[in-house]
N, C-alpha and C positions, 0 to 999 in steps of 0.2 A: 510610930512607927505614922509614918508619909512618902504618899508616891501619887505618880502617874501613868495611866493604864493607853495605849493612845490606838484609836481606829478611824481607817477612813471608810464613805462610802463613797462611791460616785454611780451615777446612772443618769442613764442616756435613753430619749425616747417619753413618747403619753405613756402613760399610764402602764393599758395594760398589752403592750406592745408592746413597750422598752422591756429597758435590763440595763442591768447596773454589775453592778460587783464592792465584794467587803478586803479592805487590809488589811494588817493586827503588823504593831511592831511588832512584833516576836515571826514574823512573815507564817506564822499558822495556819493561817490566811490570807493570802496572797493574791491579788483580785479575782479570786473564790466567787462562781455567777454566783447570781436571782433575779427571779422575777416575779410576774404576776404569776408563770402557770405554779414554777415553785414554789410560793406562797398559799397559793389557794389550789392545782392538782398537787402531779404529781412529773415535778418534772426534774434537770436536771442542778441542783446546783442545791444550797444551802437559803434557808428565808429568816426571817426578823423572829419568826416565834419558840421554833432552836434552836436558835444560841440561847434564848430565854433560860429554851429549860436546859440546855448545857450548860450554864451557867447556875443556871440555879438546884443542878443532880453537885455538877463539883466543889461550891460553894455548902455545901451544906454539907460534905459527906466529910470535906475540908472540916468546918467548923468543930462536927459533931465525935469527928477523932480529937480534936486538941479538946473536948471539954471531958471525951472517955475517958485519953495520958493525967487528965486535974482529978478524980478518979480512980486515978493507981492502977486505971486498967489497954492493953495496946487491942486495936482489933486489928480479929485474923484479914477481914475481907469486912466493909462495908461496901453493895451494891447498891446501886440509890439513878430508878429508872424515870423521870420527869414526863408526865405528862400534859401541855400547856394548852388547856379549850380555848377555842379561842370563835368565838359567834358573833350578828353583831356589831361589824368592827369593837368588840370589845373583846378584851381579855377576861373571862370569867370566872378562869380559878388552875389553877395548877395541882395540878397529887403530883406526894409526891411518893416512890413505893419502894422503898426500902430493906435489900434480903441483909441480914449481920449477922459473920461469923464474927461472937467474941468472947471468951470464954469467962473465966470472976465475975461474973456482975448476976445482979440478979435481976428477971420477965421488966418486971417491976420498975427496978434505977433505970434499965437501960431505956425503958418508954418517957420514965425518966426527960433524962439527960438528953435523948429523943426527940423531944416533944420542946425544950429549951436549943439546944444547939436547933430546929427548923426554927423557931422564933430573933433568934441574933447574929445568922447569917445573914451581914451584906446585904445579897443580894433581898434574900429575903425582905430587909426592911427597906429593900431601894424599890421596891413590886407596892409597897407606899409611902408614898418622897414628895419633895418638894420639887419640881420641876421645871430647873431653868433653860429660858430658850434665849440665846445670841443671834441674828444675822446680820450678815456683811451681802450684802447683795450689789452686786454686777451687773453691771444690763452693758 
């Protein structure tokens, strides 16, 4: 399977005083505000770390569901909370807290499958990958 997803960020002004919007093709985010205050304080809007956390939790839950299906079991619920820990300009740790209701699987096997899902979900792999930057400068 091959596809591309698209998102757009528009930033106006200086770093601390400026603000921006985020929009996705699906319009789930549609000119959603973000700023210094939403990132480093408690302003109204979103921030990059929150979005990474949501993406990681969602990817992991879906990956785990597929892997459990390969084991012949279907989860009733996979509830994943993600904590993205930021320190000194870097994301230093992401914690995935999973609460699951999965009948028909042993605790040992479930832990094995969940650990594998953590390792192979595309967002987990992305967080340790080569980043390429393409620049188009308009002056």
